[in-house]
N, C-alpha and C positions, 0 to 999 in steps of 0.2 A: 546356438552359435552358427549352425549351418545356414539358417535363414538370414542372419545378419551379414555374413560374408557374401551372400548373393545379392544384397541390397546395393543400389547405386550410391548409397551414402557410406558404404563400408570404408573405402579408401580415405575419405575425409575424417570419419570417426576414428579410424586407426591412427592417422597422423596426429590428430588432436590429442588423443590419449597419450601417445608417445612423447609429444612435446610437454604435455602437462606433467607426466610422471618424471621425465628427465629433469625438467626445470625445478620441480619440487625437491628432488633428491640433491641435485647439485647446489642449489641456492641454500638449502637447509643446512648443508654441511660445509659450505664455503663462506657464506656471509654470516656475520655476527647477528643472528636473529634470535633474540631472547624471548621465548614464548613461555608465558607464566601459567597457563591453564589449558584445559582441553579445548575451550572455545577458541582461544587464539591459535592453537594448533590447527583446528578445523578450518578456521577462516584462511589461514595461510595455505593449507592444503588445497582448498578449492579455488583460490584466487586466480590461478593461471588458467583453469579450465574454460571459463567464459571467454577469455581473450582468444585462446587458441581456436575455439569453436567459431567465434565471429570471423576471424581472419581466414581460417580454412574454408569457411562458408563461401568465400569468393569462388572456390572451385565448383560450386553448384551451378554456376553460369557457363560452364564449359562441359564438353563431353569428349569421349574417346581419349586418345593419348594426350590431348591438351589438358585434360583434367589431371592426369598424372604429372605432367610437366608443371602445372600450376602448383600442385601440392608439394612437389620437390623444391620449387623455387621458394615457396612460403616457409618450408621447413629450413631451408638454408638461411633465410632472413632471421628466423627465430634463433637458430643456432649461432649465427654471427653476433646478434645482440647479446645473447647469454654469455658467449665466450668473451666478448669485448668487456662486458661488465665484470666478469670474473677476473680478468687481468687488471682492469682499472681498480677494482676493489682491493686486490692483493697489495697494492702500494698505498692508494689514497684512502682506503677504508671508507669508500663512498661510491655512489653510483653515477654513471654518465648522465649529463643533462644536455639539452640542446645547445646552450652557450659553450659547453666544452668542445662541441664539434667544430666551433669556429676557431679553436686553438690548434687546428691541424698543422699550422706552420711550425709548431713546437716539435712535431713528431721526429723530424730529422735529427734533432739533438737528444732524443730520448733513447737512442739505440741500445746502449748498455743496460739501462734501467729496464726496458721492456724485455730484452733477451733474458735477463735474470729472472723474470716473472713467468716466462713461458716454459712449461714442462709437459710431460705426457698427459697429465690430468687435465691440462687445458683443453685438449682435443676431445674430451668426453662430451663436450657440448655438441659435437657433431655425430654422436653415436646413432641417434635415431635416423639421421640422413642416410647413413650406411645401411641400416636395417631396412628402411623403406626402398632404397635403391635395389637391394638384393631381392626383396619380396616382390616388388613390382616387375622385376626382370623375369622371374620364374612364374609369376601368377598372372601376368598381363592377359593371357588368353582366357582365363577363367573369371576375371573381374567383370562386374556389371558396370559399364561405362556409358550406359544410355543416358539421354537427357533427363534431368530431374523435373518432375511436374511442378507447376506453380503452387499447387496446394501443399506439396511436401516442403517446398522452400519456405512458404509462409509459416508452416508449423515448426520448422527448424528454427527460424529466427525468433518466433514467439517464445519458444522454449528457452532460447538463450537470453532474451530480455528478462524473463522471469528469474533465471539464474543470476544475472547481473544485479537485479534489484535485491534479490535474496542476499547475495554476497555483500553489497554495499550496506544493506540494512543491518546485517550482523556486525560489520566493521564499525558503522556509526554508533551502534549500541555499545560496542566494546570500547570505542574511543570517540566520544562526542566531538563535533566540530573537526572531524578528521581532515576534511579537504581545505581547511583554513591553515593547515600546518605545512605549507609547501617548503618551509625551511628545514623541516625534519624529515629527510628522505628515508631514513631507516624505518620510521613509524609508518610512512606511506607504503613502502614496499612490504612491510610486515602485514598490512591490512588489506591492500588492494592488489598486491602482486607486482612483480618486476615489469611485466609488459604493460599492465594498466597504468603503472607509474609513468612510463614513458609517454603514453597517450595523454595523461594528465599534464605532464611536463610540457608537451607541445601546446596544450591549451593555455598554460601559464605563460609561455613564451609569447603567444599571440596577445595576451592581455597586457603584459608589461611593455611590449613594443609600442602600444598605443598610448601609454601613460604620458610621454613627453608632449604629444600634441594636445592632450586634454589638461595639462598642468597649468596652474596660474599662481600668481605671487602670494595669494592668501595662504596657500599651503606652507610656504616658507615662513610666513609670519608666525603661524602656530608652532612650528618647530623652533624658531628663534626664541619664542616665549618659554618653551619647555627648557631649552638649553640655559637661558638666563636664570631660570628658577633653580637649576641644578648645578650651576657653576660656583665653585668655592674660591674664596680669596686666597692668594698665595701667602706663604710665610714671609713676612716683611724682610727678615734678615737674609733670605735667599734670593729675593727678587733683584735682578740686575747684578748678581754677584760675579757674573762672567760677561759683563757688558763689553761688546766689541771684540770678543775673542773668536778665534776660528772654531768651527764645529767639525769634528771628525766622527762619523758614525759608521760602525761596521756591522754588517749583517753576518752573523755566525751561522752558516748553513747547517740546518737540521740539529742544532745543539739543544739538548734538553737539560733542564736544571739538575736532574738526578745525578748527572756526571760530576757536578761541582763538589769537590771534597771527597769524591769516591775513589776506590782503588780496585785494581784488577791484579790478582796474584801478588798482592802486597805493594804494587806500584801505583803511584798517584796517576789518575787519568788526566787531570788538568792542573799540574803544579803551578804554571804561571798565573792562571786565572785565580787560583786559590790565594796566591800572594798579592796580586793586583787588587783583589777585593778588599784587602786590608788597608789600602790607601785610596779607596773609592767609596761612593755610595752604592750599596748593593741591595737590590730589591728581591728578597727571597720568596715572595708570594706573588710573582709576576707571571702572567699567562699569555700565550699566543692566542690570537683571535682570528686566525686565517680560515678561509673556506677552500673552495676548489682551486683557487688561484695560488695557494701556498706562498712561495717567496714573493711573487708579485703582489699578493694580497697584503703581506706584511709591509712591503714598500708603500702600498696605497694607504694603509692605516697610519703609518708613522708620519707620512707627509700631509695627511688630510684630517686625521682624527675622526674619520668616518669608518663605519663598519664595511667590510667587503660584502659583495652580494651573496645571496643564498644559492645562486646557481651561476657557474662559470666564473670568469675573472674580469673585473672591471677594466683591466688593461686591454682586454680584447673587446668586451661588449660595449663600453662607453668611453673610448679613448678621446673623443672630441667634445666631451661635455665641458661646461665652464666649471673650473675648480679654482679654489684659492689655496694652493698648496704651499708648503713651507718655503720652497725656493722663491716663489713670487713674493711672499711676505718679507723674506729676508732681503730680497733685491731692493725693496722699498727702503731698506735700512742700510744700504751700501754693501751688501754681501754679493760675492760671486759664488755660483753653485756648480758643482760637478759631480758626476757619477763615474766610478771606476769599476769595470766589470769585464773580465777577459772572456767574453762570450759573444756570439753573434748579436748584433744590435737589434735584429728583428725578433729575437727570442723573447716571448711574452709581450711582443709588440712594443718593446721599450723605446725604439727609435721614434715612435709616434707619441706615446704617452708622456715621455720626458719633455717634449716640446710643449705639450699641453700644460705640464706642471711648471714650465718656464725655467728649466735647467739651462744654464749657459753652455755646458759642454758635457758630452758623453764620451768617455774614453772606452771604446769597445775593443774587441779582439784585434781589429786592424791596427790599433795603437801599440800592441804588445808584440814582443818577439816570442813566438810559440814554436817549440821544436818537439820532436818525439821524446827527447831526453828530459825536458822540463814540464811535460804535461802527462796526464793520465785521465782515463775515463771521461769526465765532463770537460776537461781542458787544462789550462795552465794550473800548475800546482800552487797552492796558497803562498808558500814561501817566496817563490819566484814572482808571483802576482804582487805581493806587497813590496818587494824590492823595486820592481819596475814602476809600480804605481807611485811610490814616494818620490822617485826621481822625476816623475811628471808633475807631482803635486807641488814641488818646489817652485815651479814656474807659474802656478795658478795665482791670480791676484788675491791679496788678503784685504779684509777678512773673508774667509770662504766657508761654505757649507759643503763638505765633501763626504760622499757616501761610497762605501766600499762593499762589494758583494763577493763573498768567498765561494769556492766551488768544491774543494776536495772532499769535504765531509758530506757528500751527497750519496744517496742510495745509487748503486749497490756497495758503496764504501770500499772502493778498490784502492790499493796502495802498493807501490813497489817495495820489495823486501828491504832494500837499502834505506827506505824512508820510515820503516817501522822501528819505533824505539820503545814499544811496550808490547807485551805478549797479548795474543788474542785471548778472549774468554773461551771457556771450554763447554759451552752448553750443547753443542752439536748443531745449533742453528747458525749457519755461516753469516747471515746478515747481522745478527746481534753480536756474534763473536768478533767480526771485523770492525764493527762500529767503534769500538773502543780504540782501535789503532788509528783510525782517521780522526777521531776526536782529539787524541793526543797530538797528532800532527797539526791539527788546527790550533791547538793551544800553543805549540812551539812556534807556529807562524805568527801568532799574535805577539808573543814575546819578542820575536825578531822585528816585527813591525814597530812596536813601541820603542825599541832600542834605536831603530833607524830614524824615527821621528826625533828622538833626543839628539842623535848624532848630527842631524841636518837642521837643528835649531827650530823645529816646529812644535815640539812637545810642550814647552812651557807656556805657549800662547794659545793653546787649544783645549777646548772641552773634548774629551774622548768618551764616546758612547759605544758600548758593546751590547748587542741584543740578539737573542736566538730568534730565528724567523718562524720556525714551526717544528713539529715533532720530527724525529728521525726514525724511531721505531714504532711501527703501527701495531694495532691490536692483534694482527695476524701472528705476531711473535710473542704473545703473552706467556706461553709456556717457558720460553728461554728467559724472559724478563722475570718471571717468578723465581727461577733458579738464581738469577743475579741478585734480586732484591730480597729474597728469602721470605716472601709473603705472597698470598694469592692476589692476582690482579682482578679485583672486583670493578664494578662500574664506578664506584667511589674512587678507587685507586687510578682508574683510567683517566679521570678528570685531573687528579693530582699530577699525573704524568704529562699533562699539557703545560706545566710550568716550564718556562725557558729562562735562561740567565738574562738579567738586565742590570747593567751598572753604568754609572756616570762618574768620570774623574774630572774634577775641577782643577784648572791650572794652580800649581803650587800646593795642592792638597797633599798632606802627609799622613793624615789619620783617616781611616775609613769608618763607615757606619753601615750596619745592616738594618734595613727598614722592612718591616713585615706587613706593611699596608697592602691589602688586596688590590691588585692593579693589573692592567693589561696594556697592550700595544697602543690603544687609543689615547693613553695618558702620556705618551712620549712627547708629542708635539707641544701641548700646553706647558709641560714641564720645561722643555728646552727654551721656549719663547720667554717664559718668566725668568729663567736663569739669565737670559740675555738682556732682560729688561725691556722686552718688546711687548707692548700692550696686546692682550689676546682675549679680553673679556667679551668683546662683541663679535668674535669670530664664530662661525657655525661649526662647532666641533663637540663631540660627545665625551671627550676625555677631560680629565682634571689634573691640575698640578699635583704631582706626587708628594711634594713637600708641604702642601696645604694642610694646616693643622686639623681641619675637620673634613678631610676628603671622605666621601661616601665609600664605605667598604663593599664595593660591588663590581663584579666583572662578568660580562655576558659573552657567551660564545656564539658563533654564527648559527649553530643548530638550536639555539634557544636555551641550552644549559647555562647555568651561572654559578658563581661562587660569591659568598659573602664572608664576613668574619666569623659567622656561626654555622652557616649551612652550605651544602653543595646540592644543587638540583640538576639531575640529569635523567633522561629517559623517563620523565614524568614521575620521578621518585625523589624524595627529600632525604638527605643524610645529615646527621650531626657531624660537623667538621672536625671536632675533637676526637670522637670515637670511631667515626666511619660507619656507624650503625644507622640503618634506615629508620626514619621516624615518620610521624603523621605528616602527610603532604601539606596540611594546613599551615605548618610552621614556615614553609617556603612561600605560602600563598601571596603575601604582600609584595614579593619581589617578582612573581611570575608576570604580572601585567606590566611592570616596569621594563622587564627584559623584552617582552614582546613589543612594547611601544617604541623603545629605542631602536630596535632592529627595523621596525616598519617605517619609522621616521627617516632613518638613514637610507633605506631602500627608496623611499619617495624622493629624496634628494637626488639620487643617482638615476633612477628610472625616469623621473620627471625633469631632469636637468634643472633643478630648482635654483642652483646658485647663479644662474643667469639673471635671476631677479634680485640677487643680493644687493642690499643698500638702496634699492629703488623705492622702498616703502618708507625710508627715513627722511 
């Protein structure tokens, strides 16, 4: 040990080992990393070492105090990356990607959410920085900071190259075609480590940036042929049943389907929705399909019937592409389109993307009266939001396509005491416990909204659509959710918790119907267009009419997981949907390629801006 500490490599090796051990311990117990055997544990354990040695190796090219300053700076960068991912993962259950960094304009509006996620444990990511600072201060006169000979540098990096090849070889053996699974970030982090994942992500970003320049119309033709072969004919009696009617579509923030029909302390969580379902078409096997864009992804999906990107949010990464979104299609059929959202117009880049989608009007926070009394957390409370919105909706030309985005049921689920009409759950997890109070408030605001539509004469001439945009409770709160649901939250149950409410009320509909077809957000647009009697068979869209008698029972998630009528596939495991028991992967085999193909086709459309070629081949 004495000889090592006298080596001019010692400060570099010490810093590398500290980053390595710190990262392993923090990520192992913070991230949901499911390691099934010793080999996976070993791969995960060594994955950070090669990266830290490579980056800290930059200090070999300096000497004296500059070497120590370089080491401290690199340590800070590693600490910052680790801590940022820890905070991001705590809410999004995901890792930061390059496109997410372009969403920095959202940060100003995320104050309460981020503050809720930061605690003392967050700063453990900087513990090695403190250790090194103290050590270097007291040992600076005894450290060997002489220049490193070229021979030693060559040996150092040769050893690292061998370690990297060894690490990647083990990972590829354990998970073949690993680096083709860029959409499954958890698998990548598990096998190549957090920092190597970020390096890989930068490489992917460079590749996708070039796709638009290299794209041509033949790529779109192949996709159109695939879509045509998989499009199902609508049910004749439902096609055009709401022709010429207004469309009112409401995004129910963070609302998961397990809340429907549920109770807390004997009180119904969603009494209005429970009743409204009885006079609407309710799809109880409907899943959100969002990625890192969350609410914006849900908007993108329902307006385009395309999948969101595997990295970042389309609203930020490709806002100026050519799309053929729902507002543009409906405009060709005499509709006026508007969005109502009491938030900053630039949040999620909406002021740009809505113009691309051809919305006629965006009612943003500047159109609302917002005061400290009628707002909380993310902004205007939903009840006040709907009241003011309907007053503006009355002046919108008919027929209209109007979308409403709610706010109150958003993490961290804050609500004034006077607005709480249901008791909190008592799990001890304040996020889960408070969630039910804001869900109840959302439910009451929807009741008020529907009544105001009736009072103002808009109800009887409008299709009303309610959909949950994404999950509200992440996997980080599984312990509390297990208490509420009364069962373990396995990987199978995690997929089932991605169900969100989706219901359609047709004008003059009195009797509801529950439909258990496996479905997702990509199916919303084709369903609405067919109800309105608007031809949609030639459109580039991956969804299908939910009323189609032979709709394919298949829904794919952005990470490659999928659900069918018989199986659930997630984390490369296949489960029987009835029993929840893991079965042979071969049972899910026929659907794996289909899931991958659809996601890749959708990515090609977005990255290559392929819709600019739409119609040119016909």
